[in-house]
PANU-244369 format. One line per 2 residues: number of its first residue (from 1); their letters; for each residue x, y, z of N, C-alpha, C, O. Coordinates in steps of 0.1 Angstrom, whole numbers. Each point is the difference from the previous one (the first is absolute). Example, Ala and Ser with C-alpha at 12.3 -4.5 7.8 and 13.67 -1.06 7.14 Angstrom:
! residues 2
1) as) 132,-57,78,-9,12,0,9,12,0,10,0,7; -14,11,-14,9,11,0,-8,11,8,5,11,1
END
This chain:
! residues 322
1) ms) 240,1399,1147,0,-8,-12,14,-7,-1,10,6,2; -11,-19,-5,12,-7,-2,6,3,-14,-8,3,-9
3) pd) 20,-4,7,6,3,-13,-4,-11,-10,-2,-12,4; 0,15,-16,-4,-10,-10,11,-10,-1,12,3,-1
5) rp) -16,-16,1,10,-11,1,-3,-9,-12,-8,-9,1; 14,12,-13,-3,-7,-12,3,-15,2,10,-4,7
7) lt) -18,-4,-13,2,-15,0,11,-4,-10,1,7,-10; 6,-17,14,10,-5,-9,-7,-7,-12,-11,-4,1
9) pq) 19,1,-12,-6,-7,-11,-6,-14,4,-11,-4,-4; 18,-3,13,-5,-13,5,-13,2,8,-9,-8,-1
11) ql) 9,18,9,-12,3,8,-12,3,-8,-11,-4,2; 14,12,-13,-11,4,-9,-6,-13,-7,-12,-1,-1
13) ld) 21,-8,-3,-5,-13,-6,-7,-8,10,-10,-7,-3; 14,7,16,-7,-8,10,-14,6,2,-9,-8,2
15) vy) 8,21,-2,-13,6,2,-9,-4,-12,-12,-4,2; 17,4,-14,-8,-4,-12,-4,-15,2,-11,-3,-4
17) rr) 21,-5,8,-3,-14,1,-12,-3,10,-9,-8,-3; 9,15,14,-10,-2,10,-14,5,-6,-10,-6,3
19) mv) 10,17,-10,-12,5,-6,-6,-9,-10,-12,-3,0; 21,-3,-8,-4,-9,-11,-5,-13,7,-10,-6,-4
21) li) 17,1,14,-4,-12,7,-14,2,6,-9,-9,-2; 6,20,8,-13,2,6,-11,1,-11,-10,-7,1
23) rr) 13,14,-12,-10,2,-10,-3,-13,-7,-12,-4,-2; 22,-4,-2,-2,-12,-7,-6,-11,9,-8,-8,-5
25) ye) 12,8,17,-6,-10,10,-15,3,1,-9,-9,0; 5,22,2,-14,3,2,-8,-3,-13,-11,-5,0
27) dh) 17,8,-12,-6,-3,-12,-2,-15,-2,-10,-5,-5; 20,-3,9,-1,-14,-1,-11,-6,9,-7,-9,-4
29) ly) 6,15,16,-10,-5,9,-14,3,-5,-9,-8,1; 8,20,-8,-13,4,-6,-5,-10,-10,-11,-4,0
31) ll) 21,0,-9,-4,-10,-10,-3,-13,6,-10,-7,-5; 17,2,15,-3,-12,6,-13,0,8,-7,-10,0
33) fl) 4,22,5,-13,1,7,-12,-1,-9,-10,-7,3; 12,13,-15,-11,-1,-10,-2,-15,-5,-11,-3,-4
35) kg) 21,-5,5,-1,-14,-3,-5,-9,11,-1,-12,-1; -1,19,13,-5,-8,11,11,-7,8,-3,-10,7
37) qv) 16,14,-9,11,-7,6,6,6,12,9,-5,6; -15,17,-2,4,6,13,-12,1,9,-10,5,-3
39) pg) 12,-11,15,-11,0,10,-3,14,6,9,8,0; -21,-7,5,-3,13,6,-2,11,-9,-4,-2,-12
41) tl) 8,14,16,0,12,-9,13,7,0,10,-5,7; -9,15,-14,13,8,-1,-3,15,1,-10,5,-5
43) hq) 19,2,12,0,14,0,14,5,-5,10,-2,6; -11,7,-19,13,1,-7,5,15,0,-8,9,2
45) cq) 21,-8,-5,6,13,1,6,5,-13,9,9,0; -12,-14,-12,5,5,-12,-2,15,-1,-11,4,1
47) gq) 22,3,-4,-1,15,0,6,6,12,4,12,-1; -2,-19,12,5,5,12,14,-4,4,4,2,11
49) ea) 2,-9,-21,13,-6,3,11,10,5,8,-3,8; -9,15,-13,11,10,3,0,3,15,10,3,5
51) va) -22,-3,1,-1,4,14,7,-11,8,9,2,9; -13,-15,-11,5,-11,8,15,-1,-2,8,-1,10
53) vg) -3,2,-22,14,-2,-3,8,12,5,11,-2,6; -15,14,-9,7,12,4,2,1,15,10,4,4
55) vc) -21,-8,3,1,1,15,9,-11,5,9,3,8; -11,-15,-12,7,-11,6,15,0,-4,8,-6,7
57) av) -5,13,-18,14,0,-4,9,8,9,12,-1,0; -18,10,9,8,7,9,0,-6,14,7,5,9
59) lr) -13,-16,-7,-1,-7,13,11,-10,1,5,-6,-10; -1,4,23,10,-11,3,-7,-13,2,-13,0,1
61) ad) 20,-11,-1,-6,-13,2,-8,-1,13,-10,-7,0; 15,13,11,-7,-1,12,-11,11,3,-6,0,10
63) dv) 5,9,-20,-12,9,1,-12,-8,-3,0,-10,-7; -12,14,11,-12,-7,-2,-11,8,-7,-1,12,1
65) if) -7,-20,-9,-11,7,-6,-13,-7,4,0,-12,4; -11,19,-4,-13,-5,3,-9,3,-12,-2,12,-3
67) st) -4,-22,-3,-8,2,-12,-15,-2,2,-5,0,11; -2,0,-22,-15,1,0,-5,-13,-7,6,-10,-1
69) hr) -19,11,-3,-6,-11,-7,5,-1,-15,-3,-9,-7; 12,19,3,6,0,-13,15,-1,2,8,9,-3
71) pv) -3,-21,8,14,-1,5,11,-5,-9,11,1,3; -15,-7,-14,10,-8,-8,12,9,-4,11,-4,1
73) gh) -14,16,-6,11,9,-4,9,4,11,12,0,-2; -18,3,14,8,3,11,10,-11,4,11,2,3
75) ll) -17,-14,-2,9,-11,4,11,-3,-10,11,-2,5; -14,2,-17,10,-3,-10,11,11,-1,11,-2,-2
77) ak) -16,15,5,10,11,0,9,-1,12,11,4,-1; -16,-10,12,8,-1,12,9,-12,0,9,-2,8
79) ga) -11,-7,-18,9,-11,-2,-6,-14,3,8,-10,1; -21,9,1,-6,-13,2,2,-9,-12,0,5,-11
81) sl) 0,-18,14,2,-9,-11,-13,-2,-8,-11,0,6; 12,-2,-19,-11,-3,-8,-7,-13,4,-12,-1,0
83) kg) 20,-9,3,-6,-13,4,-8,2,13,-11,-6,2; 16,13,8,-7,2,12,-13,8,-2,-10,-4,6
85) vs) 10,14,-14,-12,8,-2,-10,-9,-7,-12,0,3; 17,-7,-13,-9,-9,-8,-6,-11,9,-12,-3,-2
87) ae) 20,-3,10,-5,-10,9,-12,5,9,-9,-7,3; 11,19,2,-11,6,8,-13,3,-8,-11,-3,4
89) iw) 13,8,-16,-11,3,-9,-8,-12,-3,-12,0,0; 20,-11,-3,-7,-13,-3,-4,-8,12,-6,-10,-1
91) gk) 9,15,13,-3,-7,12,7,-13,2,-6,-10,5; 18,9,-9,8,-13,0,6,-2,14,2,10,8
93) aa) 2,-22,-5,6,-4,13,13,8,2,3,3,12; 4,0,-22,13,7,2,-1,13,6,9,5,6
95) ag) -21,1,-6,-3,13,6,-10,-1,11,-4,11,6; 0,-22,-2,-9,-2,11,-15,-1,-5,-8,-6,7
97) gk) 6,11,-19,-14,-2,-6,-11,8,6,-11,-5,-1; 14,16,8,-11,6,8,-2,15,-4,-12,5,0
99) gg) 22,2,-4,-1,14,-2,-7,5,-12,-9,9,0; 13,-15,-12,-6,5,-12,7,13,-5,9,5,7
101) qm) -14,0,-18,7,11,-7,0,13,9,9,8,-1; -19,-6,9,-1,12,8,8,-1,13,1,11,7
103) hl) 4,-22,-4,8,-2,13,13,-6,-3,4,-11,6; 4,18,-13,14,-5,-4,10,5,11,-2,10,6
105) aa) 12,-18,-5,11,3,10,13,-5,-5,0,-11,-6; 11,18,9,13,-5,-3,9,7,11,8,8,-3
107) ve) -10,-13,15,6,7,12,16,-1,-2,7,9,5; -2,-19,-11,14,-1,-2,6,12,-8,12,2,2
109) vg) -20,5,-10,6,11,-7,-7,13,5,1,11,-7; -8,-11,18,-6,12,6,-13,3,-5,-5,11,2
111) am) -2,-20,-9,-14,2,-5,-9,-6,10,-2,-13,0; -3,21,9,-9,-6,11,-13,-4,-6,-4,5,-11
113) ps) -4,-13,18,-13,-5,-6,-9,12,-4,-2,9,7; -2,-10,-20,-9,11,-5,-14,-1,6,-4,-10,5
115) na) -2,21,-5,-13,2,8,-11,4,-10,1,11,-6; -12,-18,5,-10,3,-9,-10,10,6,-9,4,-7
117) iv) 10,-1,20,-9,10,6,5,14,-4,12,3,3; -20,5,-9,4,13,-5,5,9,11,-7,3,10
119) ga) 20,1,-12,6,9,10,5,-6,12,7,7,9; -9,-20,-7,3,-7,13,15,-1,2,5,-2,11
121) nv) 3,2,-22,15,-2,2,7,12,6,11,-1,4; -18,12,-5,7,13,4,5,0,15,11,1,2
123) pi) -20,-4,7,4,0,14,10,-12,3,8,1,9; -10,-12,-17,10,-11,2,14,4,-4,9,-3,7
125) av) -8,10,-18,13,5,-4,6,10,10,12,-1,2; -21,9,3,5,9,11,5,-7,12,10,3,6
127) ga) -17,-14,-2,5,-8,11,13,-6,-3,9,0,9; -7,-5,-21,14,-5,-3,10,10,1,11,-2,5
129) al) -14,14,-11,10,11,0,3,4,15,12,3,3; -22,-2,5,3,4,14,8,-11,7,9,4,8
131) af) -11,-17,-11,9,-10,5,14,2,-4,9,-2,8; -7,5,-21,14,3,-5,6,12,8,12,-1,4
133) kl) -20,11,-1,6,11,7,3,-3,14,11,4,5; -20,-11,2,3,-4,14,12,-9,1,7,0,10
135) rr) -5,-9,-20,11,-9,0,13,6,-5,11,-6,-1; -12,19,-4,11,7,-6,5,-8,-12,12,-1,-3
137) ed) -21,-5,-5,4,-7,-12,-1,10,-12,-9,8,-1; 19,-9,-8,0,8,-12,-8,-5,-11,4,-5,-10
139) rv) -17,5,13,-10,-6,-10,-12,10,-2,-3,8,8; -3,-10,-19,-12,8,-4,-11,-9,-4,2,-10,-6
141) av) -14,15,9,-12,-7,-5,-7,9,-10,0,12,0; -7,-19,-10,-7,7,-10,-14,-6,0,-2,-12,-1
143) sf) -8,21,0,-14,-4,-1,-5,4,-14,0,12,-3; -4,-22,-5,-7,3,-12,-15,0,2,-5,-9,6
145) fg) -2,19,-12,-15,0,0,-5,8,-12,8,8,-6; -20,-10,3,-6,7,-11,-8,12,4,-2,3,12
147) dg) -3,4,-22,-8,12,3,-13,-3,7,-5,8,7; 1,-20,-9,-13,-5,8,2,0,14,-10,0,8
149) aa) 23,-1,-3,2,-1,15,2,14,6,1,1,12; -2,10,-21,3,13,5,-9,5,11,3,9,8
151) ni) -15,-15,-7,-10,5,9,-3,-10,11,-9,1,8; 18,-11,-7,-2,-10,11,6,5,13,11,5,0
153) ga) -18,-8,11,4,5,13,14,-5,4,8,7,5; -6,-20,-8,13,-6,4,12,7,-7,11,2,6
155) lh) -13,3,-18,11,7,-7,3,13,8,12,3,2; -22,5,1,3,13,7,6,-3,14,9,7,4
157) eg) -14,-17,3,6,-3,13,14,-4,-1,9,4,8; -6,-12,-18,13,-5,-2,10,10,-4,11,1,6
159) in) -15,8,-15,9,11,-5,2,10,12,12,4,2; -22,-1,5,2,9,11,9,-5,11,9,7,5
161) la) -10,-20,-2,9,-6,10,14,0,-5,9,3,8; -7,-6,-21,13,0,-5,7,13,0,11,2,3
163) av) -20,9,-6,6,13,0,4,5,14,10,6,2; -19,-9,8,3,3,14,13,-6,5,8,6,8
165) kd) -6,-19,-12,11,-8,5,12,1,-9,11,-6,2; -11,13,-13,11,1,-10,4,-14,-4,12,-4,-1
167) ap) -22,-5,-2,3,-14,-4,6,-1,-13,-3,8,-9; 12,-17,7,7,-2,-13,-9,-7,-10,3,-12,-3
169) vv) -13,18,-2,-9,-6,-9,-3,9,-12,0,13,2; -3,-18,-13,-4,7,-12,-14,-4,-4,-2,-12,-2
171) fv) -7,21,0,-13,-3,-5,-1,2,-15,2,11,-5; -5,-21,-2,0,0,-15,-15,-2,-5,-5,-11,1
173) ce) -1,22,-6,-13,-1,-5,1,-2,-15,5,9,-8; -10,-20,3,-1,-3,-14,-14,5,-5,-10,-7,1
175) nn) 9,20,-5,-12,6,-4,-3,-3,-15,5,6,-9; -13,-17,7,-3,-4,-14,-14,5,-4,-6,-5,-9
177) ly) 1,15,17,-13,7,-3,-12,-7,5,-11,7,1; 11,-20,0,-12,-7,3,1,-9,12,10,-8,1
179) aa) -19,9,8,-2,-10,11,-10,-10,-4,-12,3,0; 17,-14,-5,-9,-9,-8,-5,8,-12,7,2,-9
181) st) -20,1,10,-6,8,-12,-3,14,4,-6,8,-9; 9,-3,20,-3,13,5,12,10,-3,11,-2,5
183) hi) -14,12,-14,10,10,-3,4,8,12,-9,3,8; 21,1,-7,5,7,12,-8,13,2,-1,5,11
185) aq) -4,1,-22,-7,13,1,-13,-2,8,-6,10,5; 1,-22,-5,-13,-2,7,2,-3,15,-9,-1,8
187) sl) 22,0,-3,2,-3,14,10,10,7,1,0,12; 5,9,-20,9,10,6,-3,14,-6,-3,1,-12
189) rv) 4,9,21,-1,14,-5,14,6,-4,0,10,-6; 10,-17,11,14,5,-4,5,-7,-12,-4,-11,-3
191) td) 12,18,-5,5,-5,-12,11,-10,2,1,-10,-6; 8,13,16,11,-8,3,0,-5,14,-2,7,10
193) ia) 2,-20,-8,0,-7,13,13,5,8,-1,0,12; 12,2,-19,12,4,7,-2,13,8,8,3,9
195) dr) -18,5,-13,-2,13,7,-4,-3,15,2,9,8; -7,-21,-6,-5,-3,14,12,-2,9,-1,0,13
197) aa) 13,-1,-18,12,-2,8,2,12,10,5,-1,11; -9,13,-16,2,12,8,-8,-1,13,5,6,10
199) ay) -16,-13,-10,-8,-1,12,7,-8,11,-2,1,12; 12,-10,-16,8,-8,9,13,6,3,8,-5,8
201) gi) -4,16,-15,13,7,2,11,-8,-6,11,0,5; -14,-7,-16,11,-8,-7,0,4,-15,-10,6,-5
203) pg) 21,-8,-2,0,3,-14,-9,-9,-8,-2,-11,3; -4,17,-13,-8,-7,-10,4,4,-14,4,12,-3
205) qv) -4,-21,-6,6,2,-14,-9,-7,-10,-3,-12,2; 0,19,-13,-7,-6,-11,10,-3,-11,8,9,-3
207) vd) -8,-21,-2,10,-5,-9,-7,-7,-12,-10,-7,2; 16,8,-14,-4,-7,-11,2,-15,2,12,-5,-1
209) gm) -22,-3,3,2,-14,3,2,-9,-13,1,-12,1; -1,19,-12,3,-8,-13,15,2,-4,4,-7,-9
211) dv) 3,14,17,14,3,-3,9,-7,11,0,6,11; 6,-17,-14,6,-8,11,12,8,6,3,-2,12
213) la) 4,10,-20,11,7,5,-4,12,10,7,3,10; -19,3,-13,-5,10,9,-5,-7,13,2,6,11
215) vh) -8,-18,-12,-4,-7,12,13,-4,8,0,2,12; 10,-6,-19,12,-4,7,6,11,8,4,-1,12
217) qs) -3,13,-18,7,11,6,-9,5,12,6,3,11; -19,-2,-12,-8,4,11,0,-10,11,0,4,12
219) al) 0,-17,-15,1,-10,10,13,0,7,1,-2,13; 10,5,-20,13,1,6,1,11,10,5,-3,11
221) ea) -11,14,-14,0,11,10,-8,-3,12,4,3,11; -16,-9,-13,-9,-3,11,6,-11,9,0,1,13
223) ve) 6,-11,-19,6,-11,8,13,5,8,1,-4,11; 7,12,-18,11,6,7,-4,9,12,6,0,11
225) ra) -17,7,-13,-5,8,11,-5,-8,12,4,3,11; -11,-14,-14,-5,-9,10,12,-7,7,0,-1,12
227) rs) 10,-3,-20,11,-7,6,9,8,9,6,-4,9; -6,17,-12,9,9,8,-7,6,12,6,9,7
229) gg) -19,-13,-5,-7,5,12,-9,12,-3,-5,6,9; 3,-3,-22,-8,11,-3,-15,-2,0,-8,9,-1
231) gp) 4,-22,2,-14,-3,1,-6,-4,-13,7,-1,-10; -20,0,9,-7,-6,-12,-2,11,-10,1,12,2
233) tl) -4,-17,-14,-4,8,-12,-12,-7,-7,-1,-12,0; -8,20,-5,-11,-5,-8,3,3,-15,0,11,-4
235) le) 1,-22,-3,3,1,-15,-13,-4,-7,-5,-11,2; 1,20,-11,-12,-4,-8,5,-1,-14,4,9,-7
237) yk) -6,-21,1,4,-3,-13,-12,-1,-9,-9,-8,2; 8,17,-12,-11,0,-9,3,-11,-11,9,1,-7
239) ty) -18,-11,7,2,-11,-8,-13,-5,-6,-10,7,2; 10,-19,-8,-13,-5,-6,2,-15,-2,10,-5,-4
241) rf) -21,-2,7,0,-14,-2,-7,-3,-13,-11,5,-3; 17,-13,-6,-5,-3,-13,-11,-11,0,-6,-2,-10
243) kg) 5,-5,21,-10,-11,1,-11,5,10,2,11,6; -13,-18,-5,-10,3,10,5,-1,14,11,-5,3
245) hs) -20,8,7,3,-1,14,4,-15,3,10,-2,7; -18,-7,-12,3,-14,1,-4,-7,-13,-5,7,-9
247) rg) 7,-20,8,-3,-6,-12,-15,-1,-4,-3,-3,-11; -5,6,20,-15,1,-3,-4,14,-4,-12,2,-2
249) da) 22,7,0,-3,14,-3,5,4,-14,12,-1,-2; -22,4,-7,4,3,-13,5,15,-1,5,4,-11
251) gn) -7,4,21,5,14,0,-8,9,-9,5,10,-5; -18,-13,3,-8,8,-9,-4,13,5,-5,9,-7
253) yr) 9,-6,19,-3,13,6,11,10,-4,-1,12,2; 11,-16,-10,10,9,-5,-2,2,-14,-3,-9,-8
255) sk) 5,22,3,-2,3,-14,12,-6,-8,11,-1,5; -14,-1,-18,11,-5,-8,11,11,-2,12,-3,-1
257) ee) -17,15,1,10,12,-2,9,0,12,12,2,-1; -17,-3,13,8,0,12,10,-12,0,12,2,3
259) fe) -17,-13,-6,9,-12,0,11,1,-10,11,-2,3; -14,7,-15,10,1,-11,10,11,4,12,-1,-3
261) rw) -16,12,10,9,10,4,10,-5,9,12,3,-1; -16,-11,11,9,-6,9,9,-11,-6,11,-2,3
263) rq) -18,-5,-12,8,-11,-7,11,5,-8,11,-7,-1; -12,19,-4,11,6,-7,12,3,9,11,2,-5
265) rd) -13,-3,18,11,3,10,3,-13,7,4,0,12; -5,-11,-19,3,-13,6,14,1,6,10,3,-7
267) pv) -8,-6,20,13,2,7,11,-9,-5,11,4,0; -15,-16,-4,10,-9,-6,5,5,-13,12,0,-3
269) dl) -21,4,-6,4,5,-13,8,13,1,10,2,-7; -15,7,16,7,12,2,15,-2,4,9,6,-5
271) fr) -7,-15,15,13,-2,5,9,-8,-11,12,3,-1; -18,-11,-6,7,-7,-11,5,10,-10,12,-1,-4
273) rr) -20,10,0,4,11,-10,12,8,6,9,4,-7; -10,-1,20,10,8,6,13,-7,1,11,6,-2
275) ll) -11,-19,5,12,-8,0,7,0,-14,12,1,-1; -20,-1,-9,5,0,-14,5,13,-4,11,2,-5
277) de) -19,9,8,3,13,-5,10,8,9,8,7,-5; -10,-8,18,8,9,9,12,-7,6,10,6,3
279) yq) -12,-19,-1,11,-8,7,8,-9,-9,8,-8,5; -11,8,-18,8,-7,-10,1,-15,2,10,-7,-3
281) qs) -21,2,9,-1,-15,2,-3,-6,-14,-7,7,-8; 11,-19,6,-3,-6,-13,-13,-8,0,-4,-5,10
283) er) -2,5,-22,-13,-7,-2,3,-15,3,-9,-7,6; 20,2,-10,3,-14,2,0,-4,15,-5,-10,4
285) dl) 11,19,5,0,-3,14,-14,1,6,-3,-9,9; -5,18,-13,-13,1,5,-9,-12,-4,-7,-5,8
287) ea) 9,1,-20,-7,-12,-5,4,-13,7,-8,-9,3; 21,9,1,5,-12,8,-6,0,13,-4,-11,6
289) ie) 2,23,1,-6,1,13,-15,-5,-2,-5,-8,9; -2,12,-19,-14,-3,-2,-1,-15,-2,-10,-6,6
291) ra) 18,0,-14,0,-15,-2,2,-7,13,-6,-10,3; 16,14,5,4,-7,12,-12,1,10,-3,-10,7
293) cq) -4,22,-6,-11,1,9,-11,-9,-4,-6,-7,8; 3,6,-21,-10,-9,-5,3,-15,3,-9,-7,5
295) ad) 21,4,-6,4,-14,3,-1,-3,15,-4,-11,3; 8,20,5,-1,-1,14,-15,-2,5,-3,-8,8
297) ie) -6,16,-15,-14,-1,4,-6,-14,-4,-7,-6,8; 11,2,-20,-6,-13,-5,6,-12,9,-8,-9,2
299) ea) 20,10,2,6,-10,8,-7,0,14,-3,-11,5; 1,23,1,-6,1,13,-15,-6,0,-4,-7,9
301) va) -3,11,-20,-14,-5,-1,-1,-15,-2,-8,-7,6; 17,2,-14,0,-15,-3,4,-7,13,-6,-10,3
303) ft) 15,15,5,4,-6,12,-12,0,10,-2,-10,7; -5,21,-6,-11,2,9,-11,-9,-4,-6,-7,9
305) va) 2,6,-21,-11,-8,-5,3,-15,4,-10,-7,3; 22,3,-5,4,-14,3,2,-3,15,1,-11,3
307) sp) -1,22,5,2,-2,14,-12,-6,7,-11,1,-5; 13,-9,16,-11,-6,7,-9,10,7,4,10,4
309) ep) -17,-15,-3,-10,8,8,3,-3,15,6,-10,3; -10,20,5,1,-3,15,-8,-11,5,-11,-3,-6
311) la) 16,-4,15,-8,-11,6,-11,5,9,0,11,5; -11,-19,-5,-11,4,8,3,2,15,-6,8,7
313) ae) 16,-16,-2,4,1,14,7,13,3,1,4,11; 3,4,-22,6,13,2,-10,11,2,4,12,2
315) cf) -17,-15,-4,-10,10,0,0,9,12,-1,12,-1; 3,-17,13,0,8,12,13,4,5,1,6,11
317) rh) 10,-10,-18,13,4,4,1,15,-1,-4,6,-10; 10,1,20,2,14,0,-13,8,2,-1,12,-1
319) vf) -10,-20,4,-13,6,3,-3,-1,15,-3,10,7; 5,-22,-1,-1,-3,14,13,-3,6,9,-6,-7
321) ad) -7,9,20,13,-3,6,0,-15,3,-10,-7,2; 22,1,-3,2,-14,3,-3,-3,14,1,-12,4
END
């Protein structure tokens, strides 16, 4: 166990800023989607912000993350620009106009292209981690995946290989209880996915995914272990998504009682209260952060909407070799 390493007041505020930015951006996209102003579909992460921010806050700029079909929070937590993310979602020329919301990338900040195939990023993250080890680079890879990936063959193959090779990789399971509309109890006989870590001979830990500071501390320990040559860790964060699986999903398979129970533990609200009550941050400072995030979002969306569409001649670029 690593010693507890408290965040400085400025770091605490930066964590809050990133959480607010993700929440408000996703909410803004939701409203624009309802107005028919966002192309394609959306897979949103409201409710899961603490996992993305808590994990990415312990990573260095040259560490890499591998995301899923629900990647917006991960990319913004790792430092991707709002304009870049928006340009890809809108399919604008500034981002190449090909990937869409499920295939976001910001390689310049270590956010590798997200993968919409369930569980498929796990062995890719392991490959990156093995490359770091072979090159003797002081870098760590992180694989984000949901509970729906827990039974995918690629996940087991990837984790097993990482364990055998002591690869510097951290496996982050965002357990939001539902694989699309299938409750975890219908696909797993174990209560905690982290228990499966024992089968690979690596540590597994269950953490409250609505508590960003608990996420931060557990991720810090796992990343330090990976970076020091100790090998991988499987972190399972119990969390909840407040929206449906995608924008076509009303989430009617969830009871109102269950939804409200989790809603009472909104990670953004919980952390805001802690900043005020435990860390003596001022209401004025938090409101200033919230206003700045909203302004940044509106500026990025306005920029993106006004940006040019990709040219037809670009259709086959990066598809076929020259």
